[in-house]
N, CA, C, O and the ligand as a Tripos MOL2 file, in Angstrom:
@<TRIPOS>MOLECULE
protein
  261   259    66     0     0
PROTEIN
NO_CHARGES

@<TRIPOS>ATOM
      1 N           4.7030   -5.4040   -5.8450 N.3       1 MET1
      2 CA          4.4300   -5.0260   -4.4560 C.3       1 MET1
      3 C           5.7480   -4.7810   -3.7410 C.2       1 MET1
      4 O           6.7550   -5.4250   -4.0390 O.2       1 MET1
      5 N           5.7390   -3.8870   -2.8340 N.am      2 MET2
      6 CA          6.9350   -3.7040   -2.0270 C.3       2 MET2
      7 C           6.5730   -3.8420   -0.5530 C.2       2 MET2
      8 O           5.4750   -3.5040   -0.1120 O.2       2 MET2
      9 N           7.5310   -4.3450    0.1640 N.am      3 LYS3
     10 CA          7.2940   -4.6370    1.5700 C.3       3 LYS3
     11 C           7.8050   -3.4790    2.4060 C.2       3 LYS3
     12 O           8.9540   -3.0560    2.2750 O.2       3 LYS3
     13 N           6.9450   -2.9790    3.2550 N.am      4 VAL4
     14 CA          7.3340   -1.8380    4.0700 C.3       4 VAL4
     15 C           6.8670   -2.0310    5.5060 C.2       4 VAL4
     16 O           5.9110   -2.7540    5.7880 O.2       4 VAL4
     17 N           7.5630   -1.3700    6.3810 N.am      5 SER5
     18 CA          7.1270   -1.3530    7.7680 C.3       5 SER5
     19 C           6.3220   -0.0790    7.9790 C.2       5 SER5
     20 O           6.7630    1.0230    7.6550 O.2       5 SER5
     21 N           5.1690   -0.2600    8.5150 N.am      6 LEU6
     22 CA          4.3060    0.8870    8.7300 C.3       6 LEU6
     23 C           3.9660    1.0180   10.2040 C.2       6 LEU6
     24 O           4.1000    0.0780   10.9880 O.2       6 LEU6
     25 N           3.5250    2.2040   10.5480 N.am      7 ASP7
     26 CA          3.0930    2.4190   11.9160 C.3       7 ASP7
     27 C           1.6520    1.9420   12.0610 C.2       7 ASP7
     28 O           0.7680    2.6440   12.5510 O.2       7 ASP7
     29 N           1.4730    0.7130   11.6080 N.am      8 LEU8
     30 CA          0.1540    0.0830   11.6570 C.3       8 LEU8
     31 C           0.3780   -1.3650   12.0360 C.2       8 LEU8
     32 O           1.4880   -1.8810   11.9140 O.2       8 LEU8
     33 N          -0.6370   -1.9970   12.4800 N.am      9 THR9
     34 CA         -0.5100   -3.4270   12.7390 C.3       9 THR9
     35 C          -1.6600   -4.1550   12.0730 C.2       9 THR9
     36 O          -2.7720   -3.6390   11.9570 O.2       9 THR9
     37 N          -1.3630   -5.3560   11.6450 N.am     10 CYS10
     38 CA         -2.3530   -6.1910   11.0080 C.3      10 CYS10
     39 C          -3.4880   -6.4680   11.9950 C.2      10 CYS10
     40 O          -3.2610   -6.7720   13.1660 O.2      10 CYS10
     41 N          -4.6930   -6.3560   11.4930 N.am     11 SER11
     42 CA         -5.8410   -6.6010   12.3590 C.3      11 SER11
     43 C          -6.0580   -8.0840   12.6050 C.2      11 SER11
     44 O          -6.8610   -8.4760   13.4510 O.2      11 SER11
     45 N          -5.3320   -8.9000   11.8550 N.am     12 VAL12
     46 CA         -5.4870  -10.3470   11.9920 C.3      12 VAL12
     47 C          -4.3960  -10.9470   12.8730 C.2      12 VAL12
     48 O          -4.6790  -11.6620   13.8350 O.2      12 VAL12
     49 N          -3.1280  -10.6420   12.5240 N.am     13 CYS13
     50 CA         -2.0300  -11.3010   13.2350 C.3      13 CYS13
     51 C          -1.1700  -10.3190   14.0160 C.2      13 CYS13
     52 O          -0.2930  -10.7330   14.7750 O.2      13 CYS13
     53 N          -1.4080   -9.0250   13.8400 N.am     14 GLY14
     54 CA         -0.6570   -8.0400   14.6100 C.3      14 GLY14
     55 C           0.7080   -7.7100   14.0160 C.2      14 GLY14
     56 O           1.4940   -6.9860   14.6260 O.2      14 GLY14
     57 N           0.9860   -8.2340   12.8390 N.am     15 HIS15
     58 CA          2.2550   -7.9700   12.1750 C.3      15 HIS15
     59 C           2.3520   -6.4980   11.7800 C.2      15 HIS15
     60 O           1.3350   -5.8350   11.5770 O.2      15 HIS15
     61 N           3.5710   -5.9980   11.6730 N.am     16 GLY16
     62 CA          3.7530   -4.5730   11.4010 C.3      16 GLY16
     63 C           4.3270   -4.2730   10.0310 C.2      16 GLY16
     64 O           4.6430   -3.1220    9.7310 O.2      16 GLY16
     65 N           4.4670   -5.2960    9.1900 N.am     17 GLN17
     66 CA          4.9550   -5.0510    7.8350 C.3      17 GLN17
     67 C           3.8700   -5.3890    6.8270 C.2      17 GLN17
     68 O           3.1030   -6.3370    6.9960 O.2      17 GLN17
     69 N           3.8320   -4.5940    5.7890 N.am     18 PHE18
     70 CA          2.7740   -4.7450    4.8020 C.3      18 PHE18
     71 C           3.3410   -4.6890    3.3930 C.2      18 PHE18
     72 O           4.4250   -4.1550    3.1560 O.2      18 PHE18
     73 N           2.6000   -5.2360    2.4950 N.am     19 ARG19
     74 CA          2.9610   -5.1320    1.0850 C.3      19 ARG19
     75 C           2.0770   -4.0680    0.4660 C.2      19 ARG19
     76 O           0.8510   -4.1090    0.5620 O.2      19 ARG19
     77 N           2.7340   -3.1220   -0.1670 N.am     20 LEU20
     78 CA          1.9940   -2.0510   -0.8150 C.3      20 LEU20
     79 C           2.1420   -2.1840   -2.3180 C.2      20 LEU20
     80 O           3.1920   -2.5950   -2.8120 O.2      20 LEU20
     81 N           1.1050   -1.8410   -3.0350 N.am     21 PRO21
     82 CA          1.2000   -1.8580   -4.4950 C.3      21 PRO21
     83 C           2.0850   -0.7190   -4.9640 C.2      21 PRO21
     84 O           2.0000    0.3880   -4.4320 O.2      21 PRO21
     85 N           2.9230   -0.9680   -5.9420 N.am     22 ASN22
     86 CA          3.7150    0.1230   -6.5170 C.3      22 ASN22
     87 C           3.5460    0.1870   -8.0360 C.2      22 ASN22
     88 O           4.2820    0.8710   -8.7460 O.2      22 ASN22
     89 N           2.5610   -0.5460   -8.4870 N.am     23 ARG23
     90 CA          2.2160   -0.4440   -9.8960 C.3      23 ARG23
     91 C           0.7120   -0.2990  -10.0060 C.2      23 ARG23
     92 O          -0.0300   -0.8750   -9.2100 O.2      23 ARG23
     93 N           0.2550    0.4710  -10.9910 N.am     24 PRO24
     94 CA         -1.1890    0.7320  -11.1080 C.3      24 PRO24
     95 C          -2.0130   -0.5420  -11.2070 C.2      24 PRO24
     96 O          -3.1160   -0.6120  -10.6650 O.2      24 PRO24
     97 N          -1.4850   -1.5510  -11.8980 N.am     25 GLU25
     98 CA         -2.2670   -2.7670  -12.0980 C.3      25 GLU25
     99 C          -2.4040   -3.5820  -10.8120 C.2      25 GLU25
    100 O          -3.1790   -4.5360  -10.7490 O.2      25 GLU25
    101 N          -1.6480   -3.1970   -9.8000 N.am     26 GLU26
    102 CA         -1.7570   -3.9120   -8.5310 C.3      26 GLU26
    103 C          -2.8840   -3.3480   -7.6690 C.2      26 GLU26
    104 O          -3.1890   -3.8700   -6.5970 O.2      26 GLU26
    105 N          -3.4810   -2.2920   -8.1540 N.am     27 GLY27
    106 CA         -4.6040   -1.7340   -7.4330 C.3      27 GLY27
    107 C          -4.1620   -0.9820   -6.1980 C.2      27 GLY27
    108 O          -3.0360   -0.4890   -6.1310 O.2      27 GLY27
    109 N          -5.0420   -0.8940   -5.2250 N.am     28 SER28
    110 CA         -4.7390   -0.1100   -4.0330 C.3      28 SER28
    111 C          -4.8580   -0.9560   -2.7810 C.2      28 SER28
    112 O          -5.1090   -0.4480   -1.6880 O.2      28 SER28
    113 N          -4.6720   -2.2600   -2.9610 N.am     29 LYS29
    114 CA         -4.8180   -3.1300   -1.8030 C.3      29 LYS29
    115 C          -3.5450   -3.1360   -0.9730 C.2      29 LYS29
    116 O          -2.4320   -3.1190   -1.4970 O.2      29 LYS29
    117 N          -3.7410   -3.1610    0.3050 N.am     30 VAL30
    118 CA         -2.6240   -3.3320    1.2230 C.3      30 VAL30
    119 C          -2.8360   -4.6550    1.9250 C.2      30 VAL30
    120 O          -3.8900   -4.8900    2.5160 O.2      30 VAL30
    121 N          -1.8450   -5.5130    1.8610 N.am     31 CYS31
    122 CA         -2.0050   -6.7790    2.5590 C.3      31 CYS31
    123 C          -0.8430   -6.9960    3.5130 C.2      31 CYS31
    124 O           0.2600   -6.4870    3.3160 O.2      31 CYS31
    125 N          -1.1230   -7.7530    4.5300 N.am     32 CYS32
    126 CA         -0.1390   -8.0550    5.5500 C.3      32 CYS32
    127 C           0.9970   -8.8680    4.9350 C.2      32 CYS32
    128 O           0.7550   -9.8030    4.1730 O.2      32 CYS32
    129 N           2.2250   -8.5110    5.2670 N.am     33 ALA33
    130 CA          3.3750   -9.2370    4.7320 C.3      33 ALA33
    131 C           3.5360  -10.5800    5.4270 C.2      33 ALA33
    132 O           4.2880  -11.4380    4.9630 O.2      33 ALA33
    133 N           2.8470  -10.7600    6.5140 N.am     34 ASN34
    134 CA          2.9820  -11.9880    7.2810 C.3      34 ASN34
    135 C           1.8830  -12.9880    6.9390 C.2      34 ASN34
    136 O           2.1630  -14.1330    6.5870 O.2      34 ASN34
    137 N           0.6540  -12.5530    7.0440 N.am     35 CYS35
    138 CA         -0.4500  -13.4870    6.8170 C.3      35 CYS35
    139 C          -1.1840  -13.1950    5.5050 C.2      35 CYS35
    140 O          -2.1060  -13.9190    5.1290 O.2      35 CYS35
    141 N          -0.7710  -12.1350    4.8170 N.am     36 THR36
    142 CA         -1.3240  -11.7220    3.5270 C.3      36 THR36
    143 C          -2.8130  -11.4030    3.5620 C.2      36 THR36
    144 O          -3.4710  -11.3570    2.5220 O.2      36 THR36
    145 N          -3.3350  -11.1840    4.7530 N.am     37 ALA37
    146 CA         -4.7500  -10.8670    4.8570 C.3      37 ALA37
    147 C          -5.0320   -9.4980    4.2630 C.2      37 ALA37
    148 O          -4.3340   -8.5260    4.5500 O.2      37 ALA37
    149 N          -6.0420   -9.4340    3.4480 N.am     38 PHE38
    150 CA         -6.4440   -8.1430    2.9100 C.3      38 PHE38
    151 C          -7.1920   -7.3300    3.9480 C.2      38 PHE38
    152 O          -7.5580   -6.1800    3.7060 O.2      38 PHE38
    153 N          -7.4170   -7.9320    5.1000 N.am     39 LYS39
    154 CA         -8.0060   -7.1690    6.1890 C.3      39 LYS39
    155 C          -7.1100   -6.0140    6.6040 C.2      39 LYS39
    156 O          -7.5440   -5.0700    7.2650 O.2      39 LYS39
    157 N          -5.8530   -6.1130    6.1990 N.am     40 CYS40
    158 CA         -4.9280   -5.0330    6.4900 C.3      40 CYS40
    159 C          -5.2690   -3.7840    5.6860 C.2      40 CYS40
    160 O          -4.7920   -2.6900    5.9870 O.2      40 CYS40
    161 N          -6.0800   -3.9560    4.6840 N.am     41 HIS41
    162 CA         -6.5310   -2.7820    3.9340 C.3      41 HIS41
    163 C          -7.1480   -1.8110    4.9390 C.2      41 HIS41
    164 O          -8.0210   -2.1740    5.7280 O.2      41 HIS41
    165 N          -6.6880   -0.6100    4.8900 N.am     42 THR42
    166 CA         -7.0300    0.2970    5.9730 C.3      42 THR42
    167 C          -7.3390    1.6780    5.4580 C.2      42 THR42
    168 O          -6.8770    2.0800    4.3910 O.2      42 THR42
    169 N          -8.1050    2.3800    6.2080 N.am     43 MET43
    170 CA         -8.3930    3.7570    5.8260 C.3      43 MET43
    171 C          -7.2000    4.6480    6.1450 C.2      43 MET43
    172 O          -7.1960    5.8390    5.8330 O.2      43 MET43
    173 N          -6.1920    4.0570    6.7690 N.am     44 ASP44
    174 CA         -4.9590    4.7930    7.0150 C.3      44 ASP44
    175 C          -4.0150    4.7080    5.8250 C.2      44 ASP44
    176 O          -2.8860    5.1940    5.8870 O.2      44 ASP44
    177 N          -4.4700    4.0990    4.7550 N.am     45 LEU45
    178 CA         -3.6100    3.8900    3.5970 C.3      45 LEU45
    179 C          -3.0000    5.1930    3.1000 C.2      45 LEU45
    180 O          -1.8020    5.2630    2.8240 O.2      45 LEU45
    181 N          -3.8170    6.2050    2.9890 N.am     46 GLU46
    182 CA         -3.3200    7.4820    2.4930 C.3      46 GLU46
    183 C          -2.1770    7.9760    3.3630 C.2      46 GLU46
    184 O          -1.1380    8.4210    2.8760 O.2      46 GLU46
    185 N          -2.4000    7.8830    4.6510 N.am     47 ARG47
    186 CA         -1.3940    8.3690    5.5850 C.3      47 ARG47
    187 C          -0.1540    7.4840    5.5290 C.2      47 ARG47
    188 O           0.9760    7.9630    5.6220 O.2      47 ARG47
    189 N          -0.3870    6.1990    5.3750 N.am     48 ALA48
    190 CA          0.7260    5.2570    5.3110 C.3      48 ALA48
    191 C           1.5860    5.5180    4.0890 C.2      48 ALA48
    192 O           2.8140    5.4820    4.1710 O.2      48 ALA48
    193 N           0.9630    5.7740    2.9810 N.am     49 LEU49
    194 CA          1.7070    6.0380    1.7650 C.3      49 LEU49
    195 C           2.5080    7.3280    1.8880 C.2      49 LEU49
    196 O           3.6460    7.4090    1.4250 O.2      49 LEU49
    197 N           1.9230    8.3090    2.4980 N.am     50 MET50
    198 CA          2.6260    9.5700    2.6880 C.3      50 MET50
    199 C           3.8320    9.3610    3.6060 C.2      50 MET50
    200 O           4.8800    9.9820    3.4260 O.2      50 MET50
    201 N           3.6680    8.4900    4.5780 N.am     51 ALA51
    202 CA          4.7200    8.2600    5.5650 C.3      51 ALA51
    203 C           5.9720    7.6690    4.9320 C.2      51 ALA51
    204 O           7.0870    7.9040    5.3970 O.2      51 ALA51
    205 N           5.7770    6.9120    3.8820 N.am     52 ILE52
    206 CA          6.9420    6.2970    3.2380 C.3      52 ILE52
    207 C           7.3320    7.0260    1.9610 C.2      52 ILE52
    208 O           8.2210    6.5890    1.2300 O.2      52 ILE52
    209 N           6.6610    8.1330    1.7020 N.am     53 GLY53
    210 CA          7.0450    8.9610    0.5720 C.3      53 GLY53
    211 C           6.6980    8.3600   -0.7710 C.2      53 GLY53
    212 O           7.3070    8.6880   -1.7890 O.2      53 GLY53
    213 N           5.7170    7.4820   -0.7660 N.am     54 GLN54
    214 CA          5.2980    6.8640   -2.0200 C.3      54 GLN54
    215 C           4.2760    7.7630   -2.6910 C.2      54 GLN54
    216 O           3.1850    7.9560   -2.1560 O.2      54 GLN54
    217 N           4.6010    8.3120   -3.8410 N.am     55 PRO55
    218 CA          3.6170    9.1360   -4.5350 C.3      55 PRO55
    219 C           2.4640    8.2810   -5.0260 C.2      55 PRO55
    220 O           2.6460    7.1430   -5.4580 O.2      55 PRO55
    221 N           1.3020    8.8430   -4.9520 N.am     56 ARG56
    222 CA          0.1440    8.1060   -5.4460 C.3      56 ARG56
    223 C           0.2430    7.9750   -6.9580 C.2      56 ARG56
    224 O           0.6400    8.9160   -7.6450 O.2      56 ARG56
    225 N          -0.1150    6.8160   -7.4670 N.am     57 PRO57
    226 CA         -0.0730    6.6420   -8.9170 C.3      57 PRO57
    227 C          -1.0450    7.5880   -9.5930 C.2      57 PRO57
    228 O          -2.2250    7.6430   -9.2490 O.2      57 PRO57
    229 N          -0.5410    8.3160  -10.5410 N.am     58 THR58
    230 CA         -1.4010    9.2420  -11.2680 C.3      58 THR58
    231 C          -1.3100    8.8990  -12.7480 C.2      58 THR58
    232 O          -0.2400    8.5610  -13.2550 O.2      58 THR58
    233 N          -2.4120    8.9870  -13.4150 N.am     59 PRO59
    234 CA         -2.3930    8.6860  -14.8540 C.3      59 PRO59
    235 C          -1.5300    9.6910  -15.6050 C.2      59 PRO59
    236 O          -1.6310   10.9010  -15.4020 O.2      59 PRO59
    237 N          -0.6910    9.1660  -16.4630 N.am     60 GLN60
    238 CA          0.1550   10.0420  -17.2420 C.3      60 GLN60
    239 C          -0.6560   10.6380  -18.3890 C.2      60 GLN60
    240 O          -1.3100    9.9130  -19.1380 O.2      60 GLN60
    241 N          -0.6100   11.9250  -18.5160 N.am     61 PRO61
    242 CA         -1.3140   12.5380  -19.6470 C.3      61 PRO61
    243 C          -0.6400   12.1410  -20.9570 C.2      61 PRO61
    244 O           0.5810   12.2130  -21.0980 O.2      61 PRO61
    245 N          -1.4450   11.7320  -21.8820 N.am     62 SER62
    246 CA         -0.8660   11.3450  -23.1710 C.3      62 SER62
    247 C          -0.5200   12.6150  -23.9490 C.2      62 SER62
    248 O          -1.3030   13.5600  -24.0360 O.2      62 SER62
    249 N           0.6500   12.5920  -24.4900 N.am     63 ILE63
    250 CA          1.1170   13.7690  -25.2310 C.3      63 ILE63
    251 C           0.7850   13.6020  -26.6980 C.2      63 ILE63
    252 O           1.3530   12.7650  -27.3980 O.2      63 ILE63
    253 N          -0.1360   14.4090  -27.1340 N.am     64 ALA64
    254 CA         -0.5010   14.3600  -28.5460 C.3      64 ALA64
    255 C           0.0630   15.6010  -29.2100 C.2      64 ALA64
    256 O          -0.4760   16.6980  -29.0630 O.2      64 ALA64
    257 N           1.1180   15.4250  -29.9200 N.am     65 ALA65
    258 CA          1.7540   16.5870  -30.5590 C.3      65 ALA65
    259 C           1.0790   16.8590  -31.8820 C.2      65 ALA65
    260 O           1.4570   17.7940  -32.5880 O.2      65 ALA65
    261 ZN         -1.4940  -10.2420    9.2130 Zn       66 ZN66
@<TRIPOS>BOND
     1     1     2 1
     2     2     3 1
     3     3     4 2
     4     3     5 am
     5     5     6 1
     6     6     7 1
     7     7     8 2
     8     7     9 am
     9     9    10 1
    10    10    11 1
    11    11    12 2
    12    11    13 am
    13    13    14 1
    14    14    15 1
    15    15    16 2
    16    15    17 am
    17    17    18 1
    18    18    19 1
    19    19    20 2
    20    19    21 am
    21    21    22 1
    22    22    23 1
    23    23    24 2
    24    23    25 am
    25    25    26 1
    26    26    27 1
    27    27    28 2
    28    27    29 am
    29    29    30 1
    30    30    31 1
    31    31    32 2
    32    31    33 am
    33    33    34 1
    34    34    35 1
    35    35    36 2
    36    35    37 am
    37    37    38 1
    38    38    39 1
    39    39    40 2
    40    39    41 am
    41    41    42 1
    42    42    43 1
    43    43    44 2
    44    43    45 am
    45    45    46 1
    46    46    47 1
    47    47    48 2
    48    47    49 am
    49    49    50 1
    50    50    51 1
    51    51    52 2
    52    51    53 am
    53    53    54 1
    54    54    55 1
    55    55    56 2
    56    55    57 am
    57    57    58 1
    58    58    59 1
    59    59    60 2
    60    59    61 am
    61    61    62 1
    62    62    63 1
    63    63    64 2
    64    63    65 am
    65    65    66 1
    66    66    67 1
    67    67    68 2
    68    67    69 am
    69    69    70 1
    70    70    71 1
    71    71    72 2
    72    71    73 am
    73    73    74 1
    74    74    75 1
    75    75    76 2
    76    75    77 am
    77    77    78 1
    78    78    79 1
    79    79    80 2
    80    79    81 am
    81    81    82 1
    82    82    83 1
    83    83    84 2
    84    83    85 am
    85    85    86 1
    86    86    87 1
    87    87    88 2
    88    87    89 am
    89    89    90 1
    90    90    91 1
    91    91    92 2
    92    91    93 am
    93    93    94 1
    94    94    95 1
    95    95    96 2
    96    95    97 am
    97    97    98 1
    98    98    99 1
    99    99   100 2
   100    99   101 am
   101   101   102 1
   102   102   103 1
   103   103   104 2
   104   103   105 am
   105   105   106 1
   106   106   107 1
   107   107   108 2
   108   107   109 am
   109   109   110 1
   110   110   111 1
   111   111   112 2
   112   111   113 am
   113   113   114 1
   114   114   115 1
   115   115   116 2
   116   115   117 am
   117   117   118 1
   118   118   119 1
   119   119   120 2
   120   119   121 am
   121   121   122 1
   122   122   123 1
   123   123   124 2
   124   123   125 am
   125   125   126 1
   126   126   127 1
   127   127   128 2
   128   127   129 am
   129   129   130 1
   130   130   131 1
   131   131   132 2
   132   131   133 am
   133   133   134 1
   134   134   135 1
   135   135   136 2
   136   135   137 am
   137   137   138 1
   138   138   139 1
   139   139   140 2
   140   139   141 am
   141   141   142 1
   142   142   143 1
   143   143   144 2
   144   143   145 am
   145   145   146 1
   146   146   147 1
   147   147   148 2
   148   147   149 am
   149   149   150 1
   150   150   151 1
   151   151   152 2
   152   151   153 am
   153   153   154 1
   154   154   155 1
   155   155   156 2
   156   155   157 am
   157   157   158 1
   158   158   159 1
   159   159   160 2
   160   159   161 am
   161   161   162 1
   162   162   163 1
   163   163   164 2
   164   163   165 am
   165   165   166 1
   166   166   167 1
   167   167   168 2
   168   167   169 am
   169   169   170 1
   170   170   171 1
   171   171   172 2
   172   171   173 am
   173   173   174 1
   174   174   175 1
   175   175   176 2
   176   175   177 am
   177   177   178 1
   178   178   179 1
   179   179   180 2
   180   179   181 am
   181   181   182 1
   182   182   183 1
   183   183   184 2
   184   183   185 am
   185   185   186 1
   186   186   187 1
   187   187   188 2
   188   187   189 am
   189   189   190 1
   190   190   191 1
   191   191   192 2
   192   191   193 am
   193   193   194 1
   194   194   195 1
   195   195   196 2
   196   195   197 am
   197   197   198 1
   198   198   199 1
   199   199   200 2
   200   199   201 am
   201   201   202 1
   202   202   203 1
   203   203   204 2
   204   203   205 am
   205   205   206 1
   206   206   207 1
   207   207   208 2
   208   207   209 am
   209   209   210 1
   210   210   211 1
   211   211   212 2
   212   211   213 am
   213   213   214 1
   214   214   215 1
   215   215   216 2
   216   215   217 am
   217   217   218 1
   218   218   219 1
   219   219   220 2
   220   219   221 am
   221   221   222 1
   222   222   223 1
   223   223   224 2
   224   223   225 am
   225   225   226 1
   226   226   227 1
   227   227   228 2
   228   227   229 am
   229   229   230 1
   230   230   231 1
   231   231   232 2
   232   231   233 am
   233   233   234 1
   234   234   235 1
   235   235   236 2
   236   235   237 am
   237   237   238 1
   238   238   239 1
   239   239   240 2
   240   239   241 am
   241   241   242 1
   242   242   243 1
   243   243   244 2
   244   243   245 am
   245   245   246 1
   246   246   247 1
   247   247   248 2
   248   247   249 am
   249   249   250 1
   250   250   251 1
   251   251   252 2
   252   251   253 am
   253   253   254 1
   254   254   255 1
   255   255   256 2
   256   255   257 am
   257   257   258 1
   258   258   259 1
   259   259   260 2
@<TRIPOS>SUBSTRUCTURE
     1 MET1         2 RESIDUE 1 A MET
     2 MET2         6 RESIDUE 1 A MET
     3 LYS3        10 RESIDUE 1 A LYS
     4 VAL4        14 RESIDUE 1 A VAL
     5 SER5        18 RESIDUE 1 A SER
     6 LEU6        22 RESIDUE 1 A LEU
     7 ASP7        26 RESIDUE 1 A ASP
     8 LEU8        30 RESIDUE 1 A LEU
     9 THR9        34 RESIDUE 1 A THR
    10 CYS10       38 RESIDUE 1 A CYS
    11 SER11       42 RESIDUE 1 A SER
    12 VAL12       46 RESIDUE 1 A VAL
    13 CYS13       50 RESIDUE 1 A CYS
    14 GLY14       54 RESIDUE 1 A GLY
    15 HIS15       58 RESIDUE 1 A HIS
    16 GLY16       62 RESIDUE 1 A GLY
    17 GLN17       66 RESIDUE 1 A GLN
    18 PHE18       70 RESIDUE 1 A PHE
    19 ARG19       74 RESIDUE 1 A ARG
    20 LEU20       78 RESIDUE 1 A LEU
    21 PRO21       82 RESIDUE 1 A PRO
    22 ASN22       86 RESIDUE 1 A ASN
    23 ARG23       90 RESIDUE 1 A ARG
    24 PRO24       94 RESIDUE 1 A PRO
    25 GLU25       98 RESIDUE 1 A GLU
    26 GLU26      102 RESIDUE 1 A GLU
    27 GLY27      106 RESIDUE 1 A GLY
    28 SER28      110 RESIDUE 1 A SER
    29 LYS29      114 RESIDUE 1 A LYS
    30 VAL30      118 RESIDUE 1 A VAL
    31 CYS31      122 RESIDUE 1 A CYS
    32 CYS32      126 RESIDUE 1 A CYS
    33 ALA33      130 RESIDUE 1 A ALA
    34 ASN34      134 RESIDUE 1 A ASN
    35 CYS35      138 RESIDUE 1 A CYS
    36 THR36      142 RESIDUE 1 A THR
    37 ALA37      146 RESIDUE 1 A ALA
    38 PHE38      150 RESIDUE 1 A PHE
    39 LYS39      154 RESIDUE 1 A LYS
    40 CYS40      158 RESIDUE 1 A CYS
    41 HIS41      162 RESIDUE 1 A HIS
    42 THR42      166 RESIDUE 1 A THR
    43 MET43      170 RESIDUE 1 A MET
    44 ASP44      174 RESIDUE 1 A ASP
    45 LEU45      178 RESIDUE 1 A LEU
    46 GLU46      182 RESIDUE 1 A GLU
    47 ARG47      186 RESIDUE 1 A ARG
    48 ALA48      190 RESIDUE 1 A ALA
    49 LEU49      194 RESIDUE 1 A LEU
    50 MET50      198 RESIDUE 1 A MET
    51 ALA51      202 RESIDUE 1 A ALA
    52 ILE52      206 RESIDUE 1 A ILE
    53 GLY53      210 RESIDUE 1 A GLY
    54 GLN54      214 RESIDUE 1 A GLN
    55 PRO55      218 RESIDUE 1 A PRO
    56 ARG56      222 RESIDUE 1 A ARG
    57 PRO57      226 RESIDUE 1 A PRO
    58 THR58      230 RESIDUE 1 A THR
    59 PRO59      234 RESIDUE 1 A PRO
    60 GLN60      238 RESIDUE 1 A GLN
    61 PRO61      242 RESIDUE 1 A PRO
    62 SER62      246 RESIDUE 1 A SER
    63 ILE63      250 RESIDUE 1 A ILE
    64 ALA64      254 RESIDUE 1 A ALA
    65 ALA65      258 RESIDUE 1 A ALA
    66 ZN66       261 GROUP 0 **** ****
Protein backbone atom coordinates (compact mmCIF):
# COMPACT_ATOMS: atom_id res chain seq x y z
CA MET A 1 0.00 0.00 0.00
CA MET A 2 1.17 3.50 -0.54
CA LYS A 3 0.09 6.55 1.34
CA VAL A 4 -1.13 9.46 -0.69
CA SER A 5 -2.88 12.72 -0.17
CA LEU A 6 -6.02 12.96 -2.16
CA ASP A 7 -8.56 15.62 -2.82
CA LEU A 8 -10.93 13.57 -0.73
CA THR A 9 -11.68 13.33 2.91
CA CYS A 10 -12.41 10.34 5.05
CA SER A 11 -16.10 9.95 5.69
CA VAL A 12 -15.32 8.82 9.21
CA CYS A 13 -12.61 11.10 10.58
CA GLY A 14 -12.20 13.71 7.85
CA HIS A 15 -8.56 12.82 7.23
CA GLY A 16 -7.17 13.65 3.80
CA GLN A 17 -4.57 10.92 3.34
CA PHE A 18 -5.33 7.45 2.16
CA ARG A 19 -3.60 4.19 1.54
CA LEU A 20 -3.95 2.92 -1.97
CA PRO A 21 -3.18 -0.57 -3.17
CA ASN A 22 -0.23 -0.77 -5.53
CA ARG A 23 -0.16 -4.49 -5.94
CA PRO A 24 -2.85 -6.66 -7.51
CA GLU A 25 -3.13 -8.88 -4.45
CA GLU A 26 -4.04 -5.85 -2.37
CA GLY A 27 -7.25 -5.52 -4.27
CA SER A 28 -8.91 -2.20 -4.92
CA LYS A 29 -9.64 -1.07 -1.42
CA VAL A 30 -8.88 2.44 -0.34
CA CYS A 31 -8.58 2.97 3.36
CA CYS A 32 -8.01 6.03 5.45
CA ALA A 33 -4.38 6.48 6.49
CA ASN A 34 -5.56 7.83 9.81
CA CYS A 35 -8.36 5.61 11.01
CA THR A 36 -7.94 2.83 8.40
CA ALA A 37 -11.67 2.78 7.82
CA PHE A 38 -12.64 1.07 4.62
CA LYS A 39 -15.48 3.53 4.51
CA CYS A 40 -12.99 5.62 2.64
CA HIS A 41 -13.59 3.31 -0.27
CA THR A 42 -15.13 5.67 -2.70
CA MET A 43 -16.60 5.86 -6.12
CA ASP A 44 -14.06 8.60 -6.68
CA LEU A 45 -11.35 5.95 -6.69
CA GLU A 46 -10.93 6.03 -10.43
CA ARG A 47 -10.53 9.76 -10.39
CA ALA A 48 -8.23 9.61 -7.40
CA LEU A 49 -5.95 7.13 -9.07
CA MET A 50 -5.79 9.23 -12.19
CA ALA A 51 -4.96 12.27 -10.09
CA ILE A 52 -1.83 10.67 -8.75
CA GLY A 53 -0.86 9.07 -12.03
CA GLN A 54 -1.20 5.54 -10.76
CA PRO A 55 -1.89 3.23 -13.68
CA ARG A 56 -4.58 0.72 -13.05
CA PRO A 57 -3.23 -2.77 -12.58
CA THR A 58 -3.68 -4.70 -15.76
CA PRO A 59 -3.07 -8.38 -16.22
CA GLN A 60 0.12 -9.05 -18.08
CA PRO A 61 -0.44 -11.12 -21.18
CA SER A 62 1.52 -14.31 -20.96
CA ILE A 63 3.96 -14.65 -23.78
CA ALA A 64 3.80 -18.06 -25.29
CA ALA A 65 6.49 -18.30 -27.90
ZN1 LIG B 1 -10.56 8.09 8.49
